[in-house]
PAKOL-639501 format. One line per 5 residues: number of its first residue (from 1); their letters; for each residue x, z, y of N, C-alpha, C, O. Coordinates in steps of 0.2 Angstrom, whole numbers. Example, Ala and Ser with C-alpha at 12.3 -4.5 7.8 and 13.67 -1.06 7.14 Angstrom:
2
1> AS> 66:39:-28:62:39:-22:66:39:-16:71:42:-17 | 64:35:-11:68:36:-5:64:39:0:67:40:6;
END
This chain:
57
1> MRSPF> 202:-66:-297:208:-70:-299:206:-76:-304:203:-74:-309 | 208:-82:-302:207:-87:-307:211:-88:-313:217:-85:-312 | 209:-90:-318:213:-91:-324:218:-97:-323:217:-101:-319 | 224:-96:-327:229:-101:-326:227:-108:-327:230:-113:-325 | 221:-109:-331:218:-115:-333:217:-119:-327:218:-125:-326;
6> WWIAS> 214:-116:-321:212:-119:-315:218:-122:-312:218:-127:-309 | 224:-118:-312:230:-120:-309:233:-126:-312:235:-131:-309 | 232:-126:-319:235:-132:-323:230:-138:-321:233:-144:-321 | 224:-137:-321:219:-143:-319:221:-146:-312:221:-152:-312 | 222:-142:-307:223:-144:-301:230:-148:-300:230:-153:-297;
11> LASIF> 235:-145:-304:241:-149:-304:241:-155:-307:243:-160:-305 | 237:-156:-313:236:-162:-317:232:-167:-312:234:-173:-313 | 227:-165:-308:224:-170:-304:228:-172:-299:227:-178:-297 | 233:-168:-296:237:-171:-291:242:-176:-294:243:-181:-291 | 245:-175:-300:249:-179:-303:245:-186:-305:248:-191:-305;
16> MLLAF> 239:-185:-307:235:-191:-309:234:-195:-303:234:-201:-303 | 233:-192:-297:232:-196:-291:238:-200:-289:238:-206:-287 | 244:-197:-290:250:-200:-288:251:-206:-293:254:-211:-291 | 250:-204:-300:251:-210:-305:246:-215:-304:248:-221:-305 | 240:-214:-301:235:-219:-300:238:-224:-294:237:-230:-295;
21> QNDVK> 240:-221:-289:243:-225:-283:249:-229:-286:249:-235:-284 | 253:-226:-290:259:-230:-293:256:-236:-297:259:-241:-297 | 251:-235:-301:248:-240:-306:245:-245:-302:246:-251:-303 | 242:-244:-296:239:-249:-292:244:-253:-289:243:-259:-289 | 249:-250:-287:255:-254:-284:258:-258:-289:260:-264:-287;
26> NFGLP> 259:-256:-295:263:-260:-300:259:-265:-304:261:-270:-305 | 253:-263:-306:249:-267:-311:242:-269:-308:239:-274:-311 | 240:-267:-302:233:-269:-300:228:-264:-301:229:-259:-305 | 222:-265:-298:217:-260:-299:214:-259:-306:213:-253:-308 | 212:-264:-309:208:-264:-315:212:-260:-321:209:-255:-324;
31> IALQS> 219:-261:-321:223:-257:-326:223:-250:-324:223:-245:-328 | 224:-249:-318:225:-242:-315:218:-238:-317:218:-232:-319 | 212:-241:-315:206:-238:-317:205:-236:-324:203:-231:-326 | 208:-241:-328:207:-240:-336:211:-234:-338:209:-230:-342 | 217:-234:-335:222:-228:-337:219:-221:-335:219:-216:-338;
36> VAIGA> 216:-221:-329:212:-215:-326:206:-213:-331:205:-207:-332 | 203:-218:-333:197:-217:-338:199:-214:-344:196:-210:-347 | 205:-217:-347:208:-214:-353:210:-207:-352:208:-203:-356 | 213:-206:-347:216:-199:-345:210:-194:-344:210:-188:-347 | 205:-196:-341:199:-192:-340:195:-190:-346:193:-185:-347;
41> TFGLI> 195:-195:-351:192:-194:-357:196:-189:-361:193:-184:-364 | 202:-190:-361:206:-185:-365:206:-178:-362:205:-173:-365 | 206:-178:-355:205:-171:-352:199:-168:-353:198:-162:-354 | 193:-172:-353:187:-169:-355:186:-166:-362:184:-161:-363 | 189:-170:-367:189:-168:-374:193:-161:-375:191:-157:-378;
46> LGILY> 199:-161:-371:203:-155:-372:200:-149:-368:201:-144:-371 | 197:-151:-363:193:-145:-359:188:-142:-363:187:-136:-363 | 184:-147:-367:178:-144:-371:181:-140:-377:179:-135:-378 | 187:-143:-380:190:-139:-385:192:-132:-383:191:-127:-387 | 196:-132:-377:198:-126:-375:193:-121:-373:193:-115:-375;
51> GRIRG> 187:-124:-370:181:-119:-369:178:-117:-375:176:-111:-375 | 178:-121:-381:175:-118:-387:180:-113:-390:177:-108:-393 | 186:-114:-390:191:-109:-392:190:-102:-388:190:-97:-391 | 190:-103:-382:189:-97:-378:182:-94:-378:181:-88:-375 | 178:-98:-380:171:-95:-380:167:-96:-374:163:-91:-372;
56> VF> 169:-101:-370:165:-102:-363:159:-105:-364:154:-103:-361 | 159:-110:-368:152:-114:-369:149:-112:-375:143:-114:-377;
END
């Protein structure tokens, strides 16, 4: 059985893809890529912090 963290991560990635398509349609590719990069950075930082708290890393 996987932890709920994996379910949250997969849902977040689906929402991120939908938001990315919407951003490309509204603002163009460079701004969409920039927003994805910002989101991925925050996700990475939160993931590392979560892992440290749970004692994974």
